[in-house]
C-alpha positions as CSV (number, residue, x, y, z in Angstrom):
1,M,-14.1,-16.2,34.4
2,L,-14.3,-18.0,31.0
3,P,-17.3,-16.0,29.8
4,Q,-15.5,-12.7,30.5
5,R,-12.4,-14.0,28.6
6,V,-14.5,-14.9,25.6
7,E,-16.1,-11.5,25.6
8,D,-12.6,-9.9,25.8
9,L,-11.4,-12.0,22.8
10,K,-14.5,-11.0,20.8
11,R,-13.8,-7.3,21.4
12,S,-10.1,-7.8,20.6
13,A,-11.0,-9.6,17.3
14,A,-13.5,-6.8,16.4
15,R,-10.9,-4.1,17.0
16,A,-8.3,-6.0,14.9
17,G,-10.8,-6.4,12.1
18,A,-11.7,-2.8,12.2
19,I,-8.1,-1.7,12.1
20,T,-7.4,-4.0,9.2
21,A,-10.4,-2.7,7.2
22,L,-9.5,0.9,7.8
23,T,-5.8,0.3,6.9
24,R,-6.9,-1.4,3.6
25,A,-9.4,1.4,2.8
26,K,-6.8,4.1,3.4
27,A,-4.3,2.2,1.2
28,W,-6.8,1.9,-1.6
29,Q,-8.0,5.5,-1.3
30,A,-5.3,7.8,0.0
31,D,-7.5,10.9,0.4
32,L,-10.1,8.9,2.6
33,D,-11.3,11.0,5.5
34,P,-12.0,8.9,8.6
35,E,-14.6,11.5,9.7
36,D,-16.7,10.6,6.6
37,L,-16.5,7.0,7.6
38,A,-17.8,7.9,11.1
39,N,-20.7,9.8,9.5
40,G,-21.6,6.9,7.2
41,C,-21.3,8.8,4.0
42,P,-19.0,11.4,2.5
43,S,-19.6,15.1,3.1
44,V,-18.9,16.2,-0.5
45,K,-19.2,14.6,-3.9
46,E,-16.4,14.2,-6.4
47,D,-17.4,17.5,-8.0
48,G,-17.1,19.3,-4.7
49,S,-20.8,19.8,-4.1
50,P,-22.4,18.8,-0.8
51,F,-23.4,15.1,-0.5
52,S,-27.0,14.9,0.7
53,A,-29.4,12.2,1.9
54,N,-31.1,12.2,-1.5
55,D,-27.7,11.5,-3.1
56,F,-27.3,8.5,-0.8
57,A,-30.8,7.2,-1.5
58,E,-30.1,7.5,-5.3
59,I,-26.9,5.5,-4.9
60,A,-28.6,2.9,-2.7
61,R,-31.3,2.5,-5.3
62,E,-28.7,2.0,-8.1
63,M,-26.9,-0.7,-6.0
64,R,-30.1,-2.6,-5.1
65,P,-32.4,-2.4,-8.1
66,L,-34.5,-5.5,-7.2
67,A,-35.1,-4.2,-3.7
68,S,-36.4,-0.8,-4.8
């Protein structure tokens, strides 16, 4: 009984954290598309052109210069 209760509390805390994070992200960036979040990256860049895997790799390299 107790292990199941602990698992339920973990899931509840995870949901609450996710809702809080999404609410703050939406407050910070009003035009945020939740579908882009589900995909892991935006579908278009700021200039309106498509966002590709190469664009993501370039940004990741810029953010982690020592790792790459």
